[in-house]
Each structure stands twice: as structure tokens, then as C-alpha cells.
N, C-alpha and C positions, 0 to 999 in steps of 0.2 A: 504494500500500500504505500510506504513512505518512499520506495524505489520510483513506482509509477508518479507520485506527487513531484520528485525531482525531475523525472524524465519529461513530464508535462512542462514543467517550468523550462527546462532547456529548449523543448520545442516551440514555445511562445516567447522565449527571452528577447527576441528582436521587437515585440510588441510593446515593451516597457520603455518609458524614458530611462536613458543611462543614469541620470541624476534624480534622486527622489525630489517630488514636488511637495513633501510634507514640512510641516513647521515644528520647532522645537517643541517638545511637550505633547505631541499628538497621541502618543502611546498611551497615557495616562488615561485619557477619555474613551479609549476602546478596552481597556482591561478592567476587571473588577476592582474595587477600592480595596479588598483584602483577598489573601489567598482563599482558593475554593476549598471547601471541605470535604466535596465528594468528588470522584474521580469522573473525568469526561471521556467520551468515546474518541478514538483515535480519529475517525471522521470528523468530529466537532472541532478537535484540537487543529487539524490540517486545514479546516475551513477558515478558522481564526487565522492562521498562518497566511492563508492566501490573501483574506482581507484586511488584515493588520500589519502583518510584518512585511510581506513583499513589496507593499507600496512604500515602505521605509527604506528600502534597500537601495544602495547603489549597486547597479547590475554590472560589476567586473567582467564576467565572462561574455557579456554581450559583444556581438561582432560589430556593434555602433560604438563601442567604447575605444576611443582612438589613442588615449594617453598611454603611456609606457609605465607599467608597474610590473615588477616580475612576480608573477604568481601563477598558480597552475590553473587559471582561469580558462580551460579548455575542457571539451568533453573527455578527451584522453587522460587529462590529468585528474579531472573528477572521478572517473572510472577507476583509475589506478589508486587513489586515495581511498575509494570505497572498499576496494578488494583489500587492501592493506589493513584498513580498519577493520574489516570483517575477520581477517585473521589473528587481529590484536599482536602483531608482530613487535618485539622490542630487540631491534638490531642494532645495538650499540657495539657488539663485538661477535666474533666468530661462535663462540659457545653459546651464546644467548639465542642465535639464529643462523646457522651456517648457510641455509640457503639464501637469507638477505645479504650477508657478506659475500658470498659467492656471486649472486646476481650484480652486486655493486661492482665488484672487481671486473667482471666481464663487460658491464656497461660502461665502466671507467676506461677499458682498454678500447672499446669502441669509439669513444669520444676522443681518447688520445689519438687514435689512428686517422680520425677525421681531421684532427688538427695537425696532423702530420708531426707528431712529437716523436723525438728519438725513442727506440726500443727500451732504452734505459729508464724510461719514466712511466712504462706501462706495468701493470701487474703481471703480464704474461712474461716480461722479461726479468731479469734480476735486478732492475735499478732500485725499484721500491723496497726489496727485501734487503740490499745493501744500505739504503738509508735507514730503515727500521733497525737494523743491527747497529748501525753507527750511534743511534740516540738511546739504546737500550743500557 
């Protein structure tokens, strides 16, 4: 349900103004004065998000957003983050997630090759290993 909601957002993102037209304090008038005591359905919550939250967003991933800001505001970036979040990967070193570390090494080699870096700077070469040993 939430995945469909986000997919629909991306399908219609061009229909939204890139910059929000709301005024400061607008959300206080949309939300209850105190926290709800009873749970609400996911449908109701998503409708509230659509009606109250989406109009207050700056739509960074919009193809109409022409300013530069380094973010993962693309469909591919979103899907990658969604997949990673679904696995709840903690990838700060090899032991915590061998697959994440290995994938990062391979990807960085690809990037290094695209940038035409010398093999000494690639994980597939010995350069990174030599640097790591030097600083251990």
C-alpha cells in the first residue's frame, strides 16, 4: 500500500509545483490539536499525507527541479534506498555485511575504471591494500 502510494507520487510528480505554495504554520491547522488516542487506518493516514504533507514538500526528484543539489532524487536512487532499507543492512565493515562491502568494492572499481584511475587505486589492484597496511 505504501509502495503504491510512493509509486503514484513518482508517476504524478510533474503535476506538482517544484516549490511549495504553503505559508509557515499551515500544518498546525491541518492536524489535531493533540495526539490521537486511537489508531487510524493506513488508508486514512496516507490520505492525510496526500492532502496535508505533499502540498508542503519541495519536490526534489521532480524533472522540473533544475537547481543542483546532490541527492538521490531519482527513481533508481529511491528504489535502491528502499531495497537497502528493506534489508536493514548495517554496512560499516566487512564483518557486519560482507555483501555490502564486496558490492561497494566492485562498484568503486567500476567508477575508478570510468575515471581512468591507475590500477593502484582500485580494489582489484593492490594499491588500496598497500595503503591500508601502511596506515595500520
